C-alpha positions as CSV (number, residue, x, y, z in Angstrom):
1,M,0.0,0.0,0.0
2,K,2.8,2.5,0.8
3,K,4.6,1.6,-2.5
4,R,1.5,2.3,-4.5
5,L,1.1,5.8,-2.8
6,L,4.7,6.6,-3.4
7,I,4.5,5.8,-7.1
8,T,1.4,8.0,-7.4
9,F,3.1,10.9,-5.7
10,L,6.2,10.6,-8.0
11,S,3.9,10.5,-11.1
12,C,2.1,13.7,-10.0
13,L,5.4,15.4,-9.3
14,L,6.8,14.5,-12.8
15,L,3.6,15.7,-14.5
16,G,3.8,19.0,-12.5
17,N,7.4,19.5,-13.7
18,S,6.5,18.7,-17.3
19,S,3.7,21.4,-17.2
20,D,6.0,24.0,-15.8
21,L,8.5,23.3,-18.5
22,F,5.8,23.4,-21.2
23,S,4.6,26.8,-20.2
24,Q,8.1,28.3,-20.6
25,G,8.0,28.3,-24.4
26,L,11.0,27.8,-26.8
27,C,12.6,31.2,-27.0
28,D,15.0,30.4,-24.1
29,N,16.0,27.0,-25.4
30,G,18.8,28.6,-27.4
31,G,21.1,27.3,-30.0
32,G,19.6,29.2,-32.9
33,G,20.5,32.6,-34.4
34,F,19.1,34.9,-37.1
35,E,19.1,38.6,-38.1
36,L,16.4,40.9,-39.4
37,D,17.0,43.9,-41.6
38,K,14.3,45.8,-39.6
39,Y,13.0,45.4,-36.1
40,E,10.6,48.4,-36.1
41,G,8.5,50.3,-38.7
42,C,5.2,51.3,-40.1
43,A,2.6,48.7,-41.2
44,P,2.8,47.1,-43.6
45,L,6.4,46.2,-42.5
46,T,8.4,43.8,-44.6
47,V,11.5,42.3,-42.9
48,K,14.2,40.2,-44.4
49,I,15.4,37.1,-42.5
50,K,19.0,35.8,-42.4
51,N,19.9,32.6,-40.7
52,T,23.3,32.9,-38.9
53,V,23.7,29.3,-37.6
54,P,26.2,27.3,-39.7
55,N,25.5,23.8,-40.7
56,S,21.9,24.0,-39.6
57,F,19.1,22.2,-41.4
58,S,15.3,22.1,-41.4
59,V,15.3,25.8,-40.3
60,G,11.8,27.4,-40.2
61,Y,10.1,30.4,-38.6
62,D,6.9,31.1,-36.7
63,I,6.4,34.8,-37.5
64,S,3.9,35.4,-34.7
65,Y,5.0,33.1,-31.9
66,D,2.8,33.1,-28.8
67,G,5.8,32.6,-26.5
68,Q,4.4,29.3,-25.0
69,S,3.6,26.7,-27.7
70,Q,5.9,23.7,-27.7
71,N,4.8,22.6,-31.2
72,P,4.6,25.8,-33.3
73,L,4.1,25.7,-37.1
74,L,7.4,26.6,-38.7
75,A,7.5,27.9,-42.3
76,Q,10.6,26.5,-44.0
77,G,12.9,28.6,-46.2
78,L,11.3,31.9,-45.4
79,P,13.4,34.7,-46.8
80,S,11.1,37.6,-45.6
81,V,7.8,38.3,-44.1
82,T,5.3,41.3,-44.2
83,Y,3.4,42.4,-41.1
84,Y,0.3,44.1,-42.3
85,Y,-1.1,45.2,-38.9
86,A,0.2,47.1,-36.0
87,G,1.4,45.2,-33.0
88,N,4.3,43.7,-31.0
89,Y,5.3,40.4,-32.6
90,T,7.8,37.6,-31.6
91,M,9.4,35.7,-34.5
92,L,10.6,32.2,-33.5
93,Q,13.4,30.3,-35.3
94,G,13.4,26.6,-35.1
95,G,15.7,24.0,-36.7
96,S,18.4,21.4,-36.1
97,V,22.2,21.0,-36.0
98,S,24.1,17.7,-35.6
99,T,23.9,18.0,-31.8
100,G,20.1,18.5,-31.7
101,P,17.3,21.1,-32.0
102,I,18.0,24.9,-32.0
103,Y,15.8,27.8,-31.2
104,A,16.0,31.6,-31.2
105,C,13.5,34.6,-31.0
106,R,13.5,38.2,-32.1
107,K,11.0,41.0,-31.2
108,I,9.4,43.1,-34.0
109,K,7.3,46.3,-33.3
110,V,4.9,47.4,-36.1
111,F,3.4,50.8,-35.8
112,E,-0.1,51.7,-37.0
113,S,-0.2,53.4,-40.4
114,R,-3.8,53.0,-41.6
115,N,-6.1,55.8,-42.6
116,L,-8.1,57.4,-39.8
117,N,-11.8,56.9,-39.7
118,V,-13.4,60.3,-40.0
119,Q,-16.8,61.8,-41.0
120,Y,-17.5,65.3,-42.1
121,T,-20.7,67.2,-42.2
122,S,-21.3,70.3,-44.4
123,C,-23.4,72.5,-42.1
124,G,-24.3,75.1,-44.7
125,G,-22.4,77.9,-46.2
126,G,-18.7,77.3,-45.6
127,K,-19.0,75.6,-42.2
128,I,-17.6,72.1,-41.9
129,K,-17.8,69.8,-38.9
130,L,-15.2,66.9,-38.7
131,L,-15.8,63.9,-36.4
132,F,-13.1,61.4,-35.5
133,S,-13.9,57.8,-34.7
134,D,-12.5,57.0,-31.3
135,D,-11.0,53.6,-32.3
136,V,-7.7,51.8,-32.1
137,I,-6.4,53.5,-35.1
138,L,-6.9,57.0,-33.7
139,Q,-5.5,55.9,-30.3
140,A,-2.3,54.6,-31.9
141,Y,-1.2,58.0,-33.1
142,D,0.1,60.8,-30.9
143,K,-1.5,63.5,-33.0
144,V,-3.3,64.1,-36.3
145,E,-2.6,66.7,-39.0
146,I,-5.6,68.1,-40.8
147,N,-4.9,70.0,-44.0
148,W,-8.2,71.7,-44.8
149,G,-7.3,72.3,-48.4
150,D,-7.5,76.1,-48.2
151,N,-3.9,76.7,-47.2
152,T,-4.7,76.2,-43.5
153,K,-3.8,73.3,-41.2
154,D,-4.8,72.2,-37.7
155,I,-3.2,69.6,-35.3
156,W,-5.3,67.4,-33.2
157,N,-3.6,66.0,-30.1
158,K,-4.4,62.8,-28.3
159,G,-6.9,63.3,-25.6
160,S,-8.6,66.3,-27.3
161,G,-12.3,66.4,-28.3
162,L,-13.3,64.3,-31.3
163,E,-15.1,67.1,-33.1
164,L,-13.4,69.9,-35.1
165,E,-15.0,72.8,-37.0
166,H,-13.7,74.8,-39.8
167,N,-15.1,77.7,-41.8
168,Y,-14.1,78.1,-45.5
169,V,-14.2,81.7,-46.6
170,D,-14.5,80.8,-50.3
171,V,-17.3,78.2,-51.0
172,S,-16.7,78.5,-54.8
173,I,-13.6,76.3,-54.5
174,S,-13.6,72.5,-54.3
175,P,-11.1,71.9,-51.5
176,V,-9.4,68.5,-50.9
177,M,-9.0,67.7,-47.3
178,K,-6.0,65.6,-46.3
179,I,-5.6,63.9,-42.9
180,K,-2.9,61.7,-41.5
181,G,-1.8,60.4,-38.1
182,L,1.6,61.5,-36.7
183,Y,4.0,60.1,-34.1
184,N,6.2,62.0,-31.7
185,S,10.0,61.2,-31.8
186,N,9.5,57.9,-33.7
187,P,12.4,57.4,-36.2
188,A,11.0,54.0,-37.2
189,C,7.6,55.4,-38.2
190,S,6.9,59.1,-38.2
191,E,3.4,59.1,-39.8
192,G,0.6,57.0,-41.2
193,T,-0.9,57.0,-44.7
194,E,-2.7,60.1,-45.8
195,L,-6.5,60.2,-46.3
196,S,-7.7,62.6,-49.0
197,F,-11.3,63.4,-49.9
198,G,-13.1,66.3,-51.6
199,I,-15.4,68.6,-49.7
200,S,-18.8,69.3,-51.1
201,F,-20.5,72.4,-49.6
202,Q,-24.2,72.4,-48.7
203,Q,-25.4,76.0,-48.9
204,P,-28.8,76.1,-47.4
205,L,-29.8,79.5,-46.3
206,L,-32.1,79.3,-43.2
207,K,-33.5,82.7,-43.9
208,N,-35.0,81.3,-47.2
209,I,-37.2,78.9,-45.2
210,Q,-40.3,81.0,-44.9
211,I,-44.0,80.6,-44.7
212,K,-46.0,81.4,-47.8
213,T,-49.6,80.7,-46.7
214,V,-51.4,79.9,-43.5
215,E,-55.0,78.8,-43.9
216,M,-57.4,77.8,-41.1
217,K,-60.0,75.2,-42.0
218,G,-63.4,75.1,-40.5
219,N,-62.7,71.8,-38.9
220,G,-59.8,73.2,-36.9
221,S,-57.0,72.1,-39.3
222,L,-54.3,74.7,-39.9
223,E,-52.8,74.3,-43.3
224,V,-49.3,75.8,-43.7
225,T,-47.5,76.1,-47.1
226,Y,-43.9,77.1,-46.9
227,E,-40.6,77.0,-48.8
228,G,-38.2,74.4,-47.4
229,V,-34.6,73.4,-48.0
230,T,-33.6,69.8,-48.6
231,S,-32.1,68.0,-45.6
232,I,-32.9,70.9,-43.2
233,A,-35.1,69.9,-40.3
234,T,-37.9,72.4,-40.1
235,D,-40.4,72.4,-37.2
236,I,-43.9,73.8,-37.8
237,L,-44.7,75.6,-34.5
238,T,-48.0,77.1,-33.3
239,S,-48.8,79.2,-30.2
240,S,-52.2,79.9,-28.7
241,D,-50.9,82.4,-26.1
242,G,-49.6,85.2,-28.3
243,G,-46.2,83.7,-28.8
244,A,-45.3,83.1,-25.1
245,S,-44.9,79.3,-25.8
246,Y,-45.0,77.2,-29.0
247,I,-46.0,73.6,-29.7
248,V,-44.3,71.6,-32.4
249,G,-47.0,70.4,-34.8
250,G,-44.6,68.4,-37.0
251,T,-41.2,68.3,-38.6
252,R,-40.2,68.1,-42.3
253,T,-36.8,67.9,-44.0
254,S,-37.9,68.3,-47.7
255,G,-37.0,71.0,-50.0
256,G,-39.1,73.2,-52.3
257,T,-42.7,74.2,-51.7
258,Q,-44.1,72.1,-48.8
259,F,-47.6,71.6,-47.4
260,Y,-48.3,70.7,-43.8
261,R,-51.6,70.3,-41.9
262,V,-51.7,70.8,-38.1
263,P,-54.9,69.1,-37.0
264,N,-57.2,69.4,-34.0
265,L,-56.9,73.2,-33.4
266,N,-59.7,75.6,-32.5
267,A,-60.9,77.4,-35.6
268,A,-62.1,80.3,-33.5
269,Q,-58.6,80.7,-31.8
270,V,-55.9,83.1,-33.1
271,Y,-52.6,81.3,-33.4
272,Q,-49.1,82.5,-34.0
273,V,-47.3,80.3,-36.5
274,K,-43.6,80.1,-37.3
275,L,-41.0,77.7,-38.6
276,G,-38.0,76.7,-36.6
277,S,-35.2,75.4,-38.8
278,K,-31.9,73.7,-37.9
279,D,-28.9,73.5,-40.2
280,L,-27.0,70.3,-40.6
281,C,-24.9,71.1,-37.6
282,G,-27.5,72.2,-35.2
283,G,-27.7,76.0,-35.8
284,Q,-31.3,77.3,-35.5
285,Q,-33.2,80.2,-37.0
286,D,-36.9,81.0,-36.8
287,S,-39.0,82.3,-39.7
288,E,-41.2,85.3,-39.7
289,I,-44.2,84.9,-37.3
290,V,-47.6,84.6,-39.1
291,T,-50.9,85.4,-37.3
292,S,-53.8,83.1,-38.2
293,M,-57.0,84.9,-39.0
294,V,-60.4,84.3,-37.4
295,L,-63.5,85.7,-38.9
296,K,-66.9,86.0,-37.1
297,G,-70.2,87.1,-38.4
298,V,-73.8,87.6,-37.4
299,S,-76.9,88.5,-39.4
300,G,-79.7,90.9,-38.4
301,D,-81.9,93.4,-40.0
302,E,-80.8,92.1,-43.5
303,K,-77.2,93.1,-42.7
304,N,-74.3,90.8,-42.2
305,S,-71.9,92.2,-39.6
306,I,-68.4,90.7,-40.0
307,S,-65.3,91.1,-37.8
308,W,-61.8,89.6,-37.6
309,N,-58.7,89.8,-35.5
310,Q,-55.9,92.4,-36.2
311,Y,-52.8,91.0,-37.9
312,Q,-49.9,91.4,-35.5
313,N,-46.9,92.0,-37.8
314,A,-47.4,95.4,-39.3
315,A,-43.9,95.7,-41.0
316,D,-44.8,94.1,-44.3
317,F,-48.6,94.3,-44.1
318,Q,-50.4,95.3,-47.3
319,E,-54.1,94.7,-47.0
320,Y,-57.0,92.6,-45.7
321,Q,-59.1,91.0,-48.4
322,L,-62.7,90.2,-47.3
323,M,-63.9,87.3,-49.5
324,R,-67.5,86.4,-50.2
325,D,-68.1,83.1,-52.0
326,G,-64.5,83.1,-53.1
327,V,-64.5,86.7,-54.6
328,V,-63.0,89.8,-53.0
329,L,-65.8,91.8,-51.6
330,K,-63.7,94.6,-50.2
331,S,-60.0,95.4,-49.4
332,F,-58.7,97.3,-46.4
333,N,-55.2,98.9,-46.4
334,D,-55.4,100.0,-42.7
335,I,-54.2,97.2,-40.4
336,K,-56.4,98.5,-37.7
337,T,-59.6,98.1,-39.8
338,I,-61.1,94.8,-38.5
339,S,-64.8,95.0,-39.2
340,Y,-67.3,95.5,-42.0
341,V,-71.1,95.5,-42.5
342,D,-72.3,93.8,-45.7
343,E,-75.6,95.4,-46.7
344,D,-75.8,93.9,-50.1
345,V,-77.8,90.9,-48.8
346,Q,-81.5,89.9,-48.4
347,C,-83.3,87.4,-46.3
348,G,-82.7,83.9,-47.4
349,D,-79.3,84.7,-48.9
350,S,-76.4,82.5,-47.9
351,F,-72.8,83.6,-48.3
352,E,-69.5,82.2,-47.4
353,Y,-67.1,84.7,-45.9
354,S,-63.4,84.6,-45.2
355,V,-60.7,87.1,-44.7
356,V,-57.2,87.1,-46.0
357,A,-54.3,89.1,-44.5
358,V,-51.8,89.9,-47.2
359,T,-48.2,90.9,-46.6
360,K,-45.4,91.3,-49.1
361,T,-44.6,87.5,-49.0
362,I,-47.4,85.8,-47.0
363,Q,-51.1,85.2,-47.0
364,S,-53.0,84.2,-43.9
365,I,-56.5,82.9,-44.6
366,S,-59.3,82.5,-42.1
367,A,-61.6,79.6,-41.9
368,P,-64.8,80.2,-44.0
369,V,-67.9,81.3,-42.2
370,I,-71.4,80.9,-43.8
371,I,-73.8,83.6,-42.7
372,K,-77.6,83.2,-43.3
373,T,-80.7,83.7,-41.3
374,T,-82.3,80.3,-41.0
375,T,-84.2,78.1,-38.6
376,T,-82.2,74.8,-39.2
377,S,-78.6,74.0,-39.7
378,P,-77.5,71.8,-42.5
379,K,-75.0,69.0,-41.8
380,P,-71.7,69.1,-43.6
381,V,-70.9,66.6,-46.3
382,D,-69.5,63.6,-44.4
383,Q,-68.4,61.3,-47.3
384,M,-66.8,62.0,-50.6
385,F,-64.2,60.3,-52.9
386,V,-62.7,60.9,-56.3
387,T,-61.2,58.4,-58.8
388,V,-59.6,58.8,-62.2
389,N,-61.6,57.0,-64.9
390,S,-59.4,58.1,-67.8
391,D,-56.9,60.9,-68.6
392,D,-59.7,63.3,-69.4
393,L,-62.3,62.1,-66.8
394,I,-62.3,62.3,-63.0
395,E,-65.4,61.2,-61.2
396,L,-66.5,62.7,-57.8
397,N,-69.0,61.0,-55.6
398,A,-70.6,62.5,-52.4
399,N,-72.9,61.4,-49.7
400,I,-75.3,64.1,-48.5
401,P,-76.5,63.6,-44.9
402,G,-80.1,64.3,-44.4
403,A,-80.9,64.8,-48.0
404,G,-83.5,62.1,-48.0
405,S,-85.8,62.0,-51.0
406,K,-85.5,65.8,-51.6
407,S,-84.0,66.7,-54.9
408,N,-83.9,70.5,-54.6
409,Y,-80.6,70.7,-52.7
410,E,-77.4,72.1,-54.3
411,I,-73.8,71.1,-54.2
412,L,-71.3,73.7,-55.2
413,I,-68.1,72.0,-56.5
414,Q,-64.8,73.7,-56.2
415,R,-61.6,72.5,-57.7
416,A,-57.9,73.3,-57.3
417,D,-54.9,72.3,-59.3
418,G,-53.1,70.1,-56.7
419,A,-52.8,70.4,-52.9
420,G,-52.3,74.0,-51.9
421,G,-53.8,75.4,-55.1
422,T,-56.5,78.0,-55.2
423,F,-60.0,76.5,-55.2
424,K,-62.4,77.8,-57.9
425,K,-66.0,76.9,-58.6
426,V,-66.4,74.5,-61.5
427,N,-70.0,73.4,-61.3
428,T,-73.2,73.2,-59.2
429,L,-75.2,70.0,-58.9
430,Y,-78.9,70.1,-58.3
431,G,-80.2,67.0,-56.6
432,E,-77.3,64.9,-57.7
433,T,-74.3,63.4,-55.9
434,I,-72.1,62.3,-58.8
435,Y,-70.0,64.8,-60.8
436,Q,-67.9,63.8,-63.9
437,D,-65.2,66.3,-64.6
438,F,-64.0,66.2,-68.2
439,D,-62.0,69.4,-68.1
440,V,-58.9,67.7,-66.7
441,Q,-55.6,66.2,-67.7
442,A,-55.4,63.5,-65.1
443,D,-52.1,62.2,-66.5
444,K,-50.4,65.5,-65.9
445,N,-52.0,67.0,-62.8
446,S,-53.6,66.1,-59.5
447,Y,-56.9,67.9,-58.8
448,C,-58.5,68.6,-55.4
449,Y,-62.2,69.0,-54.9
450,R,-64.3,70.4,-52.1
451,L,-68.0,70.8,-51.8
452,I,-70.4,73.4,-50.4
453,Y,-73.7,71.8,-49.7
454,Q,-76.9,73.9,-49.6
455,N,-80.0,72.3,-48.2
456,A,-83.6,72.7,-49.4
457,C,-84.1,75.7,-47.2
458,G,-81.2,77.5,-48.9
459,Q,-78.8,77.0,-46.0
460,K,-75.2,76.2,-46.8
461,A,-73.0,73.8,-44.9
462,P,-69.3,74.6,-44.2
463,V,-67.0,73.9,-47.1
464,S,-65.9,70.3,-47.0
465,E,-62.4,69.1,-46.6
466,P,-60.7,68.6,-50.0
467,V,-60.2,65.2,-51.6
468,C,-57.7,64.9,-54.4
469,S,-57.2,62.6,-57.4
470,I,-54.0,60.5,-57.4
471,L,-51.4,61.5,-60.0
472,L,-49.0,58.7,-61.0
473,Q,-45.8,59.8,-62.7
474,N,-42.8,58.1,-64.2
475,Q,-39.6,59.9,-63.6
476,N,-36.8,57.9,-65.2
477,S,-38.3,54.6,-64.3
478,L,-39.2,55.6,-60.8
479,F,-42.9,55.8,-60.3
480,T,-44.1,58.4,-57.7
481,W,-47.6,59.4,-56.8
482,T,-49.4,62.1,-54.8
483,T,-50.5,61.2,-51.3
484,E,-53.2,63.7,-50.5
485,K,-56.4,61.9,-49.4
486,P,-58.7,60.9,-52.2
487,F,-61.5,60.3,-49.7
488,F,-62.4,61.4,-46.2
489,D,-61.4,58.2,-44.5
490,E,-57.8,57.4,-43.7
491,I,-55.8,55.6,-46.3
492,Q,-55.1,51.9,-45.4
493,S,-52.6,51.3,-48.2
494,Y,-51.7,51.8,-51.8
495,K,-51.7,48.9,-54.3
496,M,-49.6,49.1,-57.5
497,I,-51.6,47.3,-60.2
498,Q,-49.2,46.0,-62.9
499,I,-50.7,44.5,-66.1
500,A,-48.4,43.0,-68.7
501,S,-49.0,43.0,-72.4
502,S,-49.6,39.3,-72.1
503,G,-52.6,40.0,-69.9
504,S,-51.1,38.9,-66.6
505,K,-52.0,41.1,-63.6
506,T,-50.1,41.7,-60.4
507,E,-51.1,43.7,-57.4
508,I,-48.2,44.9,-55.2
509,D,-48.9,46.2,-51.7
510,M,-47.0,49.5,-51.3
511,K,-48.3,50.1,-47.7
512,L,-48.1,53.9,-47.4
513,L,-45.1,54.5,-49.6
514,N,-45.4,56.8,-52.6
515,N,-42.7,55.5,-54.9
516,F,-42.1,52.3,-56.8
517,A,-39.2,51.1,-59.1
518,P,-40.5,48.5,-61.6
519,Q,-38.2,45.4,-62.0
520,I,-38.2,44.9,-65.7
521,N,-35.6,42.9,-67.7
522,K,-35.2,41.6,-71.2
523,E,-37.0,38.3,-70.4
524,N,-40.2,40.2,-69.3
525,D,-43.1,41.3,-71.4
526,P,-42.3,44.2,-73.8
527,S,-44.9,46.6,-72.3
528,Y,-47.0,47.1,-69.2
529,T,-49.6,49.4,-67.7
530,F,-49.3,50.6,-64.1
531,Q,-51.9,52.2,-61.9
532,I,-52.1,53.0,-58.2
533,R,-55.2,52.2,-56.1
534,A,-55.8,53.7,-52.7
535,D,-57.9,51.6,-50.2
536,S,-59.6,53.2,-47.2
537,K,-59.3,51.9,-43.7
538,N,-63.0,51.4,-43.4
539,G,-63.0,49.4,-46.6
540,N,-65.8,51.5,-48.1
541,F,-63.7,53.4,-50.7
542,Q,-61.2,52.9,-53.4
543,S,-59.6,55.5,-55.6
544,Y,-57.6,54.9,-58.8
545,S,-54.9,57.0,-60.3
546,N,-54.2,57.6,-64.0
547,V,-52.7,54.8,-66.0
548,I,-49.1,54.8,-67.2
549,N,-48.1,52.9,-70.2
550,Y,-44.6,51.6,-69.7
551,K,-42.3,50.0,-72.3
552,R,-39.3,48.0,-71.7
553,D,-37.5,49.4,-74.8
554,A,-37.2,53.0,-75.9
555,D,-38.9,54.5,-78.9
556,I,-36.7,56.9,-80.8
557,F,-38.0,59.4,-83.5
558,V,-35.5,61.5,-85.5
559,P,-36.8,64.0,-88.0
560,S,-35.3,63.8,-91.5
561,A,-35.0,67.6,-91.9
562,F,-35.4,71.0,-90.3
563,S,-35.3,74.6,-91.3
564,P,-33.9,77.1,-88.8
565,N,-35.3,80.2,-90.5
566,E,-37.2,81.6,-87.5
567,D,-40.6,81.1,-89.0
568,G,-41.7,79.3,-85.9
569,I,-42.1,76.0,-87.8
570,N,-39.6,73.2,-87.5
571,D,-36.8,75.7,-86.5
572,T,-35.0,73.2,-84.2
573,F,-33.6,69.7,-84.8
574,E,-35.3,67.8,-82.0
575,V,-35.3,64.1,-81.2
576,K,-38.3,62.4,-79.5
577,V,-37.5,59.5,-77.1
578,S,-39.8,57.7,-74.7
579,M,-39.0,55.2,-72.1
580,Y,-35.4,56.0,-71.4
581,K,-33.1,56.7,-68.5
582,S,-30.3,58.8,-70.0
583,F,-29.8,60.5,-73.4
584,K,-26.8,61.8,-75.5
585,M,-26.8,63.2,-78.9
586,S,-24.1,64.6,-81.2
587,V,-24.4,66.3,-84.6
588,L,-21.5,66.1,-87.0
589,N,-20.8,67.8,-90.3
590,R,-19.6,65.9,-93.4
591,W,-16.0,66.1,-92.2
592,G,-16.8,64.3,-88.9
593,E,-16.5,67.5,-86.8
594,V,-18.8,67.6,-83.8
595,I,-20.8,70.9,-84.2
596,F,-23.4,70.2,-81.5
597,H,-23.8,68.0,-78.4
598,S,-26.6,67.6,-75.9
599,N,-27.3,65.4,-72.9
600,D,-30.7,67.0,-72.5
601,I,-33.4,65.7,-74.8
602,T,-35.3,69.0,-74.4
603,K,-32.4,70.9,-75.9
604,G,-32.2,70.4,-79.7
605,W,-29.9,72.0,-82.3
606,D,-31.0,75.4,-83.4
607,G,-28.7,75.2,-86.5
608,M,-26.1,77.6,-85.1
609,F,-22.4,76.8,-85.5
610,K,-19.7,79.3,-84.5
611,G,-22.2,82.1,-84.2
612,E,-23.8,81.6,-87.6
613,I,-26.5,79.4,-89.2
614,A,-24.7,76.3,-90.5
615,A,-24.6,75.6,-94.2
616,V,-27.5,74.0,-96.0
617,G,-26.9,70.3,-96.5
618,S,-26.7,66.9,-94.9
619,Y,-25.5,66.3,-91.3
620,I,-24.9,63.2,-89.3
621,F,-26.5,62.4,-85.9
622,N,-25.3,60.0,-83.3
623,I,-27.7,59.1,-80.5
624,E,-27.0,57.0,-77.4
625,I,-29.7,56.2,-74.8
626,V,-30.0,53.8,-71.9
627,N,-33.4,52.2,-71.9
628,N,-35.6,50.9,-69.0
629,I,-33.6,47.7,-68.6
630,N,-30.3,49.5,-68.6
631,Q,-29.3,48.5,-72.1
632,T,-27.4,51.0,-74.2
633,V,-29.1,51.7,-77.5
634,K,-27.3,53.6,-80.3
635,K,-28.7,55.1,-83.4
636,N,-27.1,57.2,-86.1
637,G,-28.1,58.5,-89.5
638,T,-28.4,61.7,-91.5
639,F,-30.8,64.6,-91.8
640,V,-31.0,67.7,-93.9
641,L,-30.7,71.4,-92.9
642,L,-33.0,73.5,-95.1
643,K,-33.4,77.2,-95.4
């Protein structure tokens, strides 16, 4: 029993000694020897290896030895090695001589040299904000040199903030920014590789973001039309306490003319409205403050007494326009004139009044007020929808509450060209609820309609909310469509209806998106029709857009002659192309000299060359387009210039 215990103890002791020996690695075993031409440098660092042990054989190298492994993988006959990444490396030599194995190790230090990770933001004007990524690359360098590209430089030192700002005085230039990491007192690696990139200036002017119109609707929706700047966050703000505090109604970042509706306000309350815009780096500027208008009226003694609030900003004020049934009844130039008595009325008359405050750049429109002496009040139109039946026909359907079997009610129909347009009367229906509008170009414009219902007693309901036809457009193979509501109910989703020339039909659920890129290739049908359908949340209404005919291949028409004699007939050599993504055209004379070139299909050749009308005769055209399936199509030929 004692012998067995002793043997076990000795075995454990031997195993423990073996483990200790194993953890020591091979660097200290000795016997080897080699030299490197470099022991420090920038990544990528290539070092040459020279074995200095005579009569050695089976010599190999582990270029990144972990310092512990007893069985490393040794690359035989390695003349050099390249270290691509920064770090501290151990190179192990292993081999044999006649007396046994040999080992040796050398230390290599590789310094970071990669490009820094940076982002820049063009804030507007000449202001640029530069942001460093706080990563291992940045931390490796002692400092960073920033050459802004306008003959100025900055140095960022380790530990400083990660944001830098710079203002370019001249934004007409196209500066190239250069950035590189630097080391202090490092003869082996003084700097990293240089990062270069061009600066593109965003030049939004916050002062150009201004309100154009403010219109209060009878249902308490405040509709704001304004001029925005692309990528600039703009808040639509309203105040009901004279400007002491503002509430954000919504935020937009789109450019151009914008329309925004702030719902659930009090139509009888005066609001201060302004825009708060932030540039790309957080700078903020408010627009001019606009006062919403509230009109009130009562009828008595065959007179309609009308009053409204005074517009607050007198600086650019021009006039009040008192409207009656959409026509200016009277104008007032004095900002303090805020009432009027309309005596041109008689019992039973019903008029819709509104007031417009006009400044040099802004219009503020009150909610309409219908004034009539009556014993009952008509209910407003509560359901209406529009749909496009063809390019020259839009159908409007309305549901008149309380109309019953009576046929002597009236519906005044107003139409505007698109959301935000001016509504004008187009027709009056007598005892009918369906209107077919043939005076439209539904493939080119969206039309918005609103109704004024007058009951059998001659009383008018408030003007209805507008509903708008859906306009589907093809812009270089990207379909977009208007998203104003085509019915009173909320839109559940849009469906893209795709019908191939073979007759196959596909419906694609677009949710609430307003764009679609058709996926067409040479294996598909040669032509399609596309149409958008809006479905209401309550399932009661559908509205269809115009139909777009879409071809896979482009159609090219080139005239055989033209006569630039300024008679207004065929004065320009113009090419007609449909279903294309890009266009190029060159005109050459008989000697092959290019005398005209255009990348814009709307710009044809007017016959001028070097300031004069070109000579009568034949000319050569070369046309290159990219069609809807990204194929390049070329066409060339001749045409004649006539006098």
